[in-house]
C-alpha positions as protocol buffer text, in pm:
chain_id: "A"
residue {
  index: 1
  type: MET
  ca { x: -3417 y: -624 z: 5673 }
}
residue {
  index: 2
  type: THR
  ca { x: -3180 y: -769 z: 5931 }
}
residue {
  index: 3
  type: ALA
  ca { x: -2904 y: -1022 z: 5861 }
}
residue {
  index: 4
  type: ILE
  ca { x: -2913 y: -1295 z: 6125 }
}
residue {
  index: 5
  type: LEU
  ca { x: -2833 y: -1664 z: 6160 }
}
residue {
  index: 6
  type: SER
  ca { x: -3107 y: -1869 z: 5996 }
}
residue {
  index: 7
  type: THR
  ca { x: -3305 y: -2134 z: 6186 }
}
residue {
  index: 8
  type: PRO
  ca { x: -3515 y: -2434 z: 6077 }
}
residue {
  index: 9
  type: TYR
  ca { x: -3833 y: -2231 z: 6120 }
}
residue {
  index: 10
  type: SER
  ca { x: -3702 y: -1924 z: 5934 }
}
residue {
  index: 11
  type: ARG
  ca { x: -3607 y: -2151 z: 5643 }
}
residue {
  index: 12
  type: ASP
  ca { x: -3949 y: -2314 z: 5656 }
}
residue {
  index: 13
  type: LEU
  ca { x: -4136 y: -1982 z: 5652 }
}
residue {
  index: 14
  type: GLY
  ca { x: -3905 y: -1842 z: 5387 }
}
residue {
  index: 15
  type: ASP
  ca { x: -3988 y: -2141 z: 5170 }
}
residue {
  index: 16
  type: GLU
  ca { x: -4357 y: -2077 z: 5238 }
}
residue {
  index: 17
  type: LEU
  ca { x: -4312 y: -1726 z: 5100 }
}
residue {
  index: 18
  type: ARG
  ca { x: -4144 y: -1866 z: 4789 }
}
residue {
  index: 19
  type: ARG
  ca { x: -4433 y: -2105 z: 4734 }
}
residue {
  index: 20
  type: LEU
  ca { x: -4679 y: -1820 z: 4769 }
}
residue {
  index: 21
  type: ARG
  ca { x: -4492 y: -1617 z: 4509 }
}
residue {
  index: 22
  type: GLU
  ca { x: -4487 y: -1907 z: 4266 }
}
residue {
  index: 23
  type: SER
  ca { x: -4854 y: -2002 z: 4318 }
}
residue {
  index: 24
  type: CYS
  ca { x: -5010 y: -1656 z: 4355 }
}
residue {
  index: 25
  type: THR
  ca { x: -4811 y: -1443 z: 4110 }
}
residue {
  index: 26
  type: GLU
  ca { x: -4644 y: -1479 z: 3772 }
}
residue {
  index: 27
  type: PHE
  ca { x: -4319 y: -1334 z: 3905 }
}
residue {
  index: 28
  type: ASN
  ca { x: -3986 y: -1509 z: 3932 }
}
residue {
  index: 29
  type: GLY
  ca { x: -3752 y: -1387 z: 4204 }
}
residue {
  index: 30
  type: ARG
  ca { x: -3599 y: -1109 z: 3995 }
}
residue {
  index: 31
  type: ARG
  ca { x: -3934 y: -976 z: 3872 }
}
residue {
  index: 32
  type: MET
  ca { x: -4069 y: -991 z: 4228 }
}
residue {
  index: 33
  type: ALA
  ca { x: -3777 y: -774 z: 4337 }
}
residue {
  index: 34
  type: VAL
  ca { x: -3855 y: -520 z: 4065 }
}
residue {
  index: 35
  type: GLN
  ca { x: -4222 y: -519 z: 4167 }
}
residue {
  index: 36
  type: LEU
  ca { x: -4131 y: -453 z: 4531 }
}
residue {
  index: 37
  type: GLY
  ca { x: -3844 y: -216 z: 4459 }
}
residue {
  index: 38
  type: TRP
  ca { x: -3602 y: -450 z: 4631 }
}
residue {
  index: 39
  type: ASP
  ca { x: -3254 y: -564 z: 4540 }
}
residue {
  index: 40
  type: PRO
  ca { x: -3285 y: -911 z: 4378 }
}
residue {
  index: 41
  type: SER
  ca { x: -3064 y: -1066 z: 4647 }
}
residue {
  index: 42
  type: LYS
  ca { x: -3312 y: -949 z: 4911 }
}
residue {
  index: 43
  type: VAL
  ca { x: -3592 y: -1166 z: 4771 }
}
residue {
  index: 44
  type: SER
  ca { x: -3358 y: -1466 z: 4763 }
}
residue {
  index: 45
  type: ASP
  ca { x: -3232 y: -1408 z: 5117 }
}
residue {
  index: 46
  type: VAL
  ca { x: -3584 y: -1367 z: 5259 }
}
residue {
  index: 47
  type: GLU
  ca { x: -3713 y: -1677 z: 5080 }
}
residue {
  index: 48
  type: LEU
  ca { x: -3416 y: -1880 z: 5203 }
}
residue {
  index: 49
  type: GLY
  ca { x: -3479 y: -1765 z: 5560 }
}
residue {
  index: 50
  type: LYS
  ca { x: -3130 y: -1615 z: 5576 }
}
residue {
  index: 51
  type: VAL
  ca { x: -3245 y: -1269 z: 5687 }
}
residue {
  index: 52
  type: ARG
  ca { x: -3532 y: -1137 z: 5895 }
}
residue {
  index: 53
  type: ALA
  ca { x: -3773 y: -933 z: 5684 }
}
residue {
  index: 54
  type: SER
  ca { x: -3920 y: -625 z: 5847 }
}
residue {
  index: 55
  type: GLU
  ca { x: -4295 y: -601 z: 5908 }
}
residue {
  index: 56
  type: ILE
  ca { x: -4324 y: -357 z: 5618 }
}
residue {
  index: 57
  type: ASP
  ca { x: -4134 y: -601 z: 5395 }
}
residue {
  index: 58
  type: LEU
  ca { x: -4372 y: -882 z: 5490 }
}
residue {
  index: 59
  type: VAL
  ca { x: -4682 y: -671 z: 5428 }
}
residue {
  index: 60
  type: GLN
  ca { x: -4554 y: -562 z: 5088 }
}
residue {
  index: 61
  type: TYR
  ca { x: -4454 y: -913 z: 4990 }
}
residue {
  index: 62
  type: LEU
  ca { x: -4780 y: -1079 z: 5098 }
}
residue {
  index: 63
  type: ALA
  ca { x: -4994 y: -800 z: 4950 }
}
residue {
  index: 64
  type: THR
  ca { x: -4819 y: -853 z: 4617 }
}
residue {
  index: 65
  type: CYS
  ca { x: -4921 y: -1219 z: 4649 }
}
residue {
  index: 66
  type: GLY
  ca { x: -5283 y: -1105 z: 4689 }
}
residue {
  index: 67
  type: LYS
  ca { x: -5318 y: -1189 z: 5057 }
}
residue {
  index: 68
  type: ASN
  ca { x: -5562 y: -998 z: 5278 }
}
residue {
  index: 69
  type: ILE
  ca { x: -5494 y: -839 z: 5615 }
}
residue {
  index: 70
  type: ASP
  ca { x: -5610 y: -1146 z: 5813 }
}
residue {
  index: 71
  type: TYR
  ca { x: -5361 y: -1366 z: 5629 }
}
residue {
  index: 72
  type: VAL
  ca { x: -5086 y: -1107 z: 5674 }
}
residue {
  index: 73
  type: ASN
  ca { x: -5148 y: -1083 z: 6050 }
}
residue {
  index: 74
  type: GLU
  ca { x: -5152 y: -1462 z: 6089 }
}
residue {
  index: 75
  type: PHE
  ca { x: -4823 y: -1498 z: 5900 }
}
residue {
  index: 76
  type: ARG
  ca { x: -4663 y: -1213 z: 6094 }
}
residue {
  index: 77
  type: SER
  ca { x: -4754 y: -1382 z: 6423 }
}
residue {
  index: 78
  type: ARG
  ca { x: -4572 y: -1698 z: 6313 }
}
residue {
  index: 79
  type: TYR
  ca { x: -4279 y: -1510 z: 6165 }
}
residue {
  index: 80
  type: TYR
  ca { x: -4222 y: -1308 z: 6480 }
}
residue {
  index: 81
  type: ASN
  ca { x: -4027 y: -1586 z: 6656 }
}
residue {
  index: 82
  type: ALA
  ca { x: -3890 y: -1758 z: 6346 }
}
residue {
  index: 83
  type: PHE
  ca { x: -3530 y: -1658 z: 6420 }
}
residue {
  index: 84
  type: ASP
  ca { x: -3531 y: -1746 z: 6791 }
}
residue {
  index: 85
  type: ARG
  ca { x: -3253 y: -1981 z: 6906 }
}
residue {
  index: 86
  type: TYR
  ca { x: -3514 y: -2183 z: 7098 }
}
residue {
  index: 87
  type: PHE
  ca { x: -3869 y: -2225 z: 6972 }
}
residue {
  index: 88
  type: ALA
  ca { x: -4157 y: -2469 z: 7010 }
}
residue {
  index: 89
  type: GLN
  ca { x: -4418 y: -2592 z: 6768 }
}
residue {
  index: 90
  type: VAL
  ca { x: -4730 y: -2805 z: 6780 }
}
residue {
  index: 91
  type: PRO
  ca { x: -4646 y: -3171 z: 6706 }
}
residue {
  index: 92
  type: ASP
  ca { x: -4846 y: -3190 z: 6382 }
}
residue {
  index: 93
  type: ASN
  ca { x: -4628 y: -2924 z: 6214 }
}
residue {
  index: 94
  type: LEU
  ca { x: -4435 y: -3150 z: 5977 }
}
residue {
  index: 95
  type: ARG
  ca { x: -4305 y: -2893 z: 5728 }
}
residue {
  index: 96
  type: THR
  ca { x: -4018 y: -2775 z: 5948 }
}
residue {
  index: 97
  type: VAL
  ca { x: -3909 y: -3131 z: 6032 }
}
residue {
  index: 98
  type: ALA
  ca { x: -3931 y: -3250 z: 5671 }
}
residue {
  index: 99
  type: MET
  ca { x: -3743 y: -2950 z: 5536 }
}
residue {
  index: 100
  type: THR
  ca { x: -3471 y: -2983 z: 5802 }
}
residue {
  index: 101
  type: GLU
  ca { x: -3424 y: -3351 z: 5722 }
}
residue {
  index: 102
  type: ALA
  ca { x: -3414 y: -3273 z: 5351 }
}
residue {
  index: 103
  type: ILE
  ca { x: -3125 y: -3027 z: 5375 }
}
residue {
  index: 104
  type: ALA
  ca { x: -2926 y: -3194 z: 5655 }
}
residue {
  index: 105
  type: THR
  ca { x: -2590 y: -3346 z: 5568 }
}
residue {
  index: 106
  type: THR
  ca { x: -2568 y: -3552 z: 5889 }
}
residue {
  index: 107
  type: ILE
  ca { x: -2835 y: -3678 z: 6130 }
}
residue {
  index: 108
  type: PHE
  ca { x: -2766 y: -3825 z: 6473 }
}
residue {
  index: 109
  type: ALA
  ca { x: -3081 y: -3954 z: 6644 }
}
residue {
  index: 110
  type: TYR
  ca { x: -3160 y: -4126 z: 6972 }
}
residue {
  index: 111
  type: ASN
  ca { x: -3498 y: -4280 z: 7048 }
}
residue {
  index: 112
  type: VAL
  ca { x: -3606 y: -4445 z: 7371 }
}
residue {
  index: 113
  type: LEU
  ca { x: -3955 y: -4591 z: 7336 }
}
residue {
  index: 114
  type: THR
  ca { x: -4015 y: -4591 z: 6962 }
}
residue {
  index: 115
  type: VAL
  ca { x: -3821 y: -4640 z: 6641 }
}
residue {
  index: 116
  type: HIS
  ca { x: -3720 y: -4316 z: 6467 }
}
residue {
  index: 117
  type: GLY
  ca { x: -3976 y: -4191 z: 6213 }
}
residue {
  index: 118
  type: LEU
  ca { x: -3730 y: -4221 z: 5923 }
}
residue {
  index: 119
  type: LEU
  ca { x: -3700 y: -4595 z: 5992 }
}
residue {
  index: 120
  type: GLN
  ca { x: -4059 y: -4687 z: 6072 }
}
residue {
  index: 121
  type: THR
  ca { x: -4259 y: -4924 z: 5857 }
}
residue {
  index: 122
  type: GLN
  ca { x: -4601 y: -4808 z: 5747 }
}
residue {
  index: 123
  type: ASP
  ca { x: -4784 y: -5049 z: 5977 }
}
residue {
  index: 124
  type: TYR
  ca { x: -4564 y: -4955 z: 6273 }
}
residue {
  index: 125
  type: ALA
  ca { x: -4630 y: -4584 z: 6219 }
}
residue {
  index: 126
  type: ARG
  ca { x: -5004 y: -4643 z: 6185 }
}
residue {
  index: 127
  type: GLN
  ca { x: -5016 y: -4848 z: 6507 }
}
residue {
  index: 128
  type: LEU
  ca { x: -4840 y: -4569 z: 6698 }
}
residue {
  index: 129
  type: PHE
  ca { x: -5108 y: -4322 z: 6592 }
}
residue {
  index: 130
  type: VAL
  ca { x: -5389 y: -4569 z: 6663 }
}
residue {
  index: 131
  type: ASP
  ca { x: -5262 y: -4656 z: 7010 }
}
residue {
  index: 132
  type: SER
  ca { x: -5207 y: -4293 z: 7112 }
}
residue {
  index: 133
  type: HIS
  ca { x: -5577 y: -4203 z: 7067 }
}
residue {
  index: 134
  type: ILE
  ca { x: -5465 y: -3844 z: 7011 }
}
residue {
  index: 135
  type: GLU
  ca { x: -5519 y: -3809 z: 6637 }
}
residue {
  index: 136
  type: ALA
  ca { x: -5870 y: -3830 z: 6492 }
}
residue {
  index: 137
  type: PRO
  ca { x: -5915 y: -4170 z: 6320 }
}
residue {
  index: 138
  type: GLU
  ca { x: -5993 y: -4001 z: 5988 }
}
residue {
  index: 139
  type: ASP
  ca { x: -5660 y: -3813 z: 6002 }
}
residue {
  index: 140
  type: ILE
  ca { x: -5433 y: -4110 z: 6073 }
}
residue {
  index: 141
  type: ALA
  ca { x: -5387 y: -4212 z: 5709 }
}
residue {
  index: 142
  type: THR
  ca { x: -5269 y: -3860 z: 5624 }
}
residue {
  index: 143
  type: HIS
  ca { x: -5019 y: -3857 z: 5912 }
}
residue {
  index: 144
  type: VAL
  ca { x: -4884 y: -4200 z: 5819 }
}
residue {
  index: 145
  type: GLN
  ca { x: -4841 y: -4100 z: 5455 }
}
residue {
  index: 146
  type: ALA
  ca { x: -4658 y: -3783 z: 5560 }
}
residue {
  index: 147
  type: ARG
  ca { x: -4416 y: -3996 z: 5763 }
}
residue {
  index: 148
  type: MET
  ca { x: -4361 y: -4230 z: 5469 }
}
residue {
  index: 149
  type: ASP
  ca { x: -4302 y: -3930 z: 5240 }
}
residue {
  index: 150
  type: ARG
  ca { x: -4033 y: -3802 z: 5476 }
}
residue {
  index: 151
  type: GLN
  ca { x: -3847 y: -4129 z: 5428 }
}
residue {
  index: 152
  type: MET
  ca { x: -3786 y: -4048 z: 5062 }
}
residue {
  index: 153
  type: ILE
  ca { x: -3469 y: -3866 z: 5166 }
}
residue {
  index: 154
  type: MET
  ca { x: -3325 y: -4203 z: 5270 }
}
residue {
  index: 155
  type: ARG
  ca { x: -3339 y: -4318 z: 4909 }
}
residue {
  index: 156
  type: ARG
  ca { x: -3171 y: -4013 z: 4755 }
}
residue {
  index: 157
  type: PRO
  ca { x: -2824 y: -4052 z: 4605 }
}
residue {
  index: 158
  type: ASN
  ca { x: -2712 y: -3753 z: 4816 }
}
residue {
  index: 159
  type: ARG
  ca { x: -2894 y: -3866 z: 5129 }
}
residue {
  index: 160
  type: PRO
  ca { x: -2768 y: -3747 z: 5468 }
}
residue {
  index: 161
  type: ASP
  ca { x: -2527 y: -3959 z: 5667 }
}
residue {
  index: 162
  type: CYS
  ca { x: -2729 y: -4100 z: 5956 }
}
residue {
  index: 163
  type: VAL
  ca { x: -2651 y: -4271 z: 6283 }
}
residue {
  index: 164
  type: PHE
  ca { x: -2961 y: -4395 z: 6465 }
}
residue {
  index: 165
  type: TYR
  ca { x: -2939 y: -4499 z: 6829 }
}
residue {
  index: 166
  type: VAL
  ca { x: -3240 y: -4697 z: 6949 }
}
residue {
  index: 167
  type: HIS
  ca { x: -3287 y: -4812 z: 7307 }
}
residue {
  index: 168
  type: GLU
  ca { x: -3381 y: -5173 z: 7365 }
}
residue {
  index: 169
  type: LEU
  ca { x: -3698 y: -5053 z: 7536 }
}
residue {
  index: 170
  type: ALA
  ca { x: -3824 y: -4951 z: 7191 }
}
residue {
  index: 171
  type: LEU
  ca { x: -3751 y: -5298 z: 7056 }
}
residue {
  index: 172
  type: ARG
  ca { x: -3939 y: -5456 z: 7347 }
}
residue {
  index: 173
  type: LEU
  ca { x: -4245 y: -5233 z: 7318 }
}
residue {
  index: 174
  type: PRO
  ca { x: -4539 y: -5472 z: 7256 }
}
residue {
  index: 175
  type: LEU
  ca { x: -4674 y: -5265 z: 6966 }
}
residue {
  index: 176
  type: GLY
  ca { x: -4927 y: -5441 z: 6743 }
}
residue {
  index: 177
  type: ASP
  ca { x: -4888 y: -5810 z: 6668 }
}
residue {
  index: 178
  type: ALA
  ca { x: -4582 y: -6029 z: 6610 }
}
residue {
  index: 179
  type: ARG
  ca { x: -4597 y: -5983 z: 6231 }
}
residue {
  index: 180
  type: LEU
  ca { x: -4585 y: -5603 z: 6267 }
}
residue {
  index: 181
  type: ARG
  ca { x: -4289 y: -5620 z: 6506 }
}
residue {
  index: 182
  type: GLU
  ca { x: -4100 y: -5868 z: 6292 }
}
residue {
  index: 183
  type: GLU
  ca { x: -4146 y: -5646 z: 5987 }
}
residue {
  index: 184
  type: GLN
  ca { x: -4010 y: -5350 z: 6184 }
}
residue {
  index: 185
  type: TYR
  ca { x: -3710 y: -5547 z: 6315 }
}
residue {
  index: 186
  type: LEU
  ca { x: -3625 y: -5655 z: 5960 }
}
residue {
  index: 187
  type: ARG
  ca { x: -3647 y: -5293 z: 5841 }
}
residue {
  index: 188
  type: LEU
  ca { x: -3393 y: -5199 z: 6107 }
}
residue {
  index: 189
  type: LEU
  ca { x: -3177 y: -5502 z: 6037 }
}
residue {
  index: 190
  type: PHE
  ca { x: -3143 y: -5428 z: 5667 }
}
residue {
  index: 191
  type: ASN
  ca { x: -3142 y: -5048 z: 5669 }
}
residue {
  index: 192
  type: THR
  ca { x: -2864 y: -4880 z: 5474 }
}
residue {
  index: 193
  type: HIS
  ca { x: -2754 y: -4649 z: 5755 }
}
residue {
  index: 194
  type: ILE
  ca { x: -2577 y: -4709 z: 6083 }
}
residue {
  index: 195
  type: LEU
  ca { x: -2803 y: -4836 z: 6361 }
}
residue {
  index: 196
  type: ARG
  ca { x: -2675 y: -4875 z: 6718 }
}
residue {
  index: 197
  type: VAL
  ca { x: -2876 y: -5053 z: 6987 }
}
residue {
  index: 198
  type: VAL
  ca { x: -2850 y: -4909 z: 7339 }
}
residue {
  index: 199
  type: PRO
  ca { x: -2870 y: -5204 z: 7583 }
}
residue {
  index: 200
  type: ALA
  ca { x: -3164 y: -5231 z: 7820 }
}
residue {
  index: 201
  type: ASN
  ca { x: -2942 y: -5188 z: 8128 }
}
residue {
  index: 202
  type: VAL
  ca { x: -2837 y: -4838 z: 8017 }
}
residue {
  index: 203
  type: SER
  ca { x: -3082 y: -4600 z: 8183 }
}
residue {
  index: 204
  type: ALA
  ca { x: -2895 y: -4267 z: 8189 }
}
residue {
  index: 205
  type: PHE
  ca { x: -3051 y: -4128 z: 7871 }
}
residue {
  index: 206
  type: ARG
  ca { x: -3427 y: -4093 z: 7901 }
}
residue {
  index: 207
  type: SER
  ca { x: -3526 y: -3836 z: 7637 }
}
residue {
  index: 208
  type: PRO
  ca { x: -3528 y: -3872 z: 7258 }
}
residue {
  index: 209
  type: VAL
  ca { x: -3313 y: -3621 z: 7073 }
}
residue {
  index: 210
  type: THR
  ca { x: -3193 y: -3553 z: 6719 }
}
residue {
  index: 211
  type: LEU
  ca { x: -2893 y: -3349 z: 6608 }
}
residue {
  index: 212
  type: TYR
  ca { x: -2896 y: -3210 z: 6254 }
}
residue {
  index: 213
  type: GLU
  ca { x: -2579 y: -3083 z: 6089 }
}
residue {
  index: 214
  type: PHE
  ca { x: -2565 y: -2889 z: 5762 }
}
residue {
  index: 215
  type: GLY
  ca { x: -2313 y: -2787 z: 5504 }
}
residue {
  index: 216
  type: LYS
  ca { x: -2335 y: -2414 z: 5577 }
}
residue {
  index: 217
  type: ALA
  ca { x: -2605 y: -2355 z: 5841 }
}
residue {
  index: 218
  type: ALA
  ca { x: -2548 y: -2396 z: 6215 }
}
residue {
  index: 219
  type: PRO
  ca { x: -2627 y: -2734 z: 6381 }
}
residue {
  index: 220
  type: VAL
  ca { x: -2974 y: -2776 z: 6531 }
}
residue {
  index: 221
  type: VAL
  ca { x: -3105 y: -2988 z: 6818 }
}
residue {
  index: 222
  type: TYR
  ca { x: -3458 y: -3129 z: 6800 }
}
residue {
  index: 223
  type: ASN
  ca { x: -3673 y: -3291 z: 7071 }
}
residue {
  index: 224
  type: ASP
  ca { x: -4032 y: -3401 z: 7031 }
}
residue {
  index: 225
  type: SER
  ca { x: -4315 y: -3554 z: 7230 }
}
residue {
  index: 226
  type: ASP
  ca { x: -4686 y: -3616 z: 7186 }
}
residue {
  index: 227
  type: THR
  ca { x: -4759 y: -3255 z: 7281 }
}
residue {
  index: 228
  type: VAL
  ca { x: -4475 y: -3035 z: 7154 }
}
residue {
  index: 229
  type: GLN
  ca { x: -4174 y: -3005 z: 6922 }
}
residue {
  index: 230
  type: VAL
  ca { x: -3876 y: -2810 z: 7058 }
}
residue {
  index: 231
  type: TRP
  ca { x: -3589 y: -2676 z: 6846 }
}
residue {
  index: 232
  type: ALA
  ca { x: -3261 y: -2539 z: 6985 }
}
residue {
  index: 233
  type: GLN
  ca { x: -2985 y: -2370 z: 6790 }
}
residue {
  index: 234
  type: ASP
  ca { x: -2803 y: -2231 z: 7091 }
}
residue {
  index: 235
  type: SER
  ca { x: -2434 y: -2325 z: 7111 }
}
residue {
  index: 236
  type: VAL
  ca { x: -2475 y: -2460 z: 7466 }
}
residue {
  index: 237
  type: ALA
  ca { x: -2761 y: -2693 z: 7365 }
}
residue {
  index: 238
  type: VAL
  ca { x: -2565 y: -2815 z: 7063 }
}
residue {
  index: 239
  type: ALA
  ca { x: -2253 y: -2879 z: 7272 }
}
residue {
  index: 240
  type: ARG
  ca { x: -2450 y: -3074 z: 7536 }
}
residue {
  index: 241
  type: THR
  ca { x: -2615 y: -3283 z: 7267 }
}
residue {
  index: 242
  type: LYS
  ca { x: -2283 y: -3364 z: 7104 }
}
residue {
  index: 243
  type: ARG
  ca { x: -2153 y: -3483 z: 7443 }
}
residue {
  index: 244
  type: LEU
  ca { x: -2463 y: -3700 z: 7480 }
}
residue {
  index: 245
  type: PHE
  ca { x: -2396 y: -3870 z: 7147 }
}
residue {
  index: 246
  type: GLN
  ca { x: -2031 y: -3918 z: 7241 }
}
residue {
  index: 247
  type: ARG
  ca { x: -2150 y: -4099 z: 7551 }
}
residue {
  index: 248
  type: LEU
  ca { x: -2401 y: -4306 z: 7353 }
}
residue {
  index: 249
  type: ASP
  ca { x: -2121 y: -4404 z: 7117 }
}
residue {
  index: 250
  type: ALA
  ca { x: -1933 y: -4541 z: 7417 }
}
residue {
  index: 251
  type: VAL
  ca { x: -2219 y: -4745 z: 7570 }
}
residue {
  index: 252
  type: ALA
  ca { x: -2417 y: -4864 z: 7266 }
}
residue {
  index: 253
  type: LEU
  ca { x: -2357 y: -5190 z: 7084 }
}
residue {
  index: 254
  type: ASP
  ca { x: -2156 y: -5142 z: 6767 }
}
residue {
  index: 255
  type: ALA
  ca { x: -2319 y: -5184 z: 6426 }
}
residue {
  index: 256
  type: GLU
  ca { x: -2246 y: -5557 z: 6395 }
}
residue {
  index: 257
  type: GLN
  ca { x: -2346 y: -5633 z: 6753 }
}
residue {
  index: 258
  type: SER
  ca { x: -2667 y: -5437 z: 6697 }
}
residue {
  index: 259
  type: LYS
  ca { x: -2751 y: -5648 z: 6392 }
}
residue {
  index: 260
  type: ARG
  ca { x: -2698 y: -5964 z: 6594 }
}
residue {
  index: 261
  type: ARG
  ca { x: -2922 y: -5828 z: 6870 }
}
residue {
  index: 262
  type: LEU
  ca { x: -3195 y: -5747 z: 6615 }
}
residue {
  index: 263
  type: ALA
  ca { x: -3161 y: -6096 z: 6466 }
}
residue {
  index: 264
  type: GLU
  ca { x: -3219 y: -6236 z: 6815 }
}
residue {
  index: 265
  type: TYR
  ca { x: -3544 y: -6042 z: 6841 }
}
residue {
  index: 266
  type: VAL
  ca { x: -3657 y: -6177 z: 6504 }
}
residue {
  index: 267
  type: SER
  ca { x: -3569 y: -6532 z: 6608 }
}
residue {
  index: 268
  type: GLY
  ca { x: -3750 y: -6485 z: 6938 }
}
residue {
  index: 269
  type: LEU
  ca { x: -4068 y: -6380 z: 6761 }
}
residue {
  index: 270
  type: ARG
  ca { x: -4053 y: -6677 z: 6527 }
}
residue {
  index: 271
  type: GLU
  ca { x: -3993 y: -6917 z: 6815 }
}
residue {
  index: 272
  type: ASP
  ca { x: -4290 y: -6769 z: 7002 }
}
residue {
  index: 273
  type: ALA
  ca { x: -4506 y: -6808 z: 6693 }
}
residue {
  index: 274
  type: HIS
  ca { x: -4398 y: -7173 z: 6661 }
}
residue {
  index: 275
  type: ASP
  ca { x: -4486 y: -7230 z: 7027 }
}
residue {
  index: 276
  type: GLY
  ca { x: -4822 y: -7060 z: 6985 }
}
residue {
  index: 277
  type: GLY
  ca { x: -4726 y: -6736 z: 7165 }
}
residue {
  index: 278
  type: THR
  ca { x: -4695 y: -6384 z: 7024 }
}
residue {
  index: 279
  type: ASN
  ca { x: -4515 y: -6184 z: 7291 }
}
residue {
  index: 280
  type: LEU
  ca { x: -4147 y: -6126 z: 7348 }
}
residue {
  index: 281
  type: ALA
  ca { x: -4006 y: -6263 z: 7668 }
}
């Protein structure tokens, strides 16, 4: 067992091991340690993703949970890169994102073409999936519900402090009908966290990015697209991302100006509806 800096994926897979222990055995952490001949702290550290378990440790742990060799090999293949400072995942892997959001103390996010997932309305999220034509129609409801479930952290008493930067291009995206867009604007207008609008004439920042900060763990940078999720915990990537958000802070509208800009979009939609149109100018 090797002590090493934890990552979002190591914490995710450690939590997966904990869930296996709880669902497949009658052991609590201490009894699991006795069963494996481990120190009790070792079970805790592995399940928290704080240390890298050896291959023998993983085999022993998973065998105690009743898992066969195929399951063990599949888990080992995922665990192999769990502690890498840079790693990529398929975009439908929501466990790592949800767990990272759940334990973050601060979230800085910048989105260019869409509203951040933690601020999306249900209809807005559904329309994104429908328009992409990537997800199977029968799976869309599940993906939308997962996104809505992630938003529960925003209603916690100990929710993370969040600053969301959204580019005006995202506000102008002609997604769905006027009612859908108005509902999304109002969600942004009355959200309980800081929202900063990046004006349309600012074109220097073209990629969405999120920076997660934690009480004890190292900061993590997250980028996603329709095809891949990329995580970076390297000090250089974190430093570059912090500089990006410093620059965004300088060019974005402040919180009150952003609310006024959102109110203008709502008014524009209502004026268009009164005139018989549905599109933003």
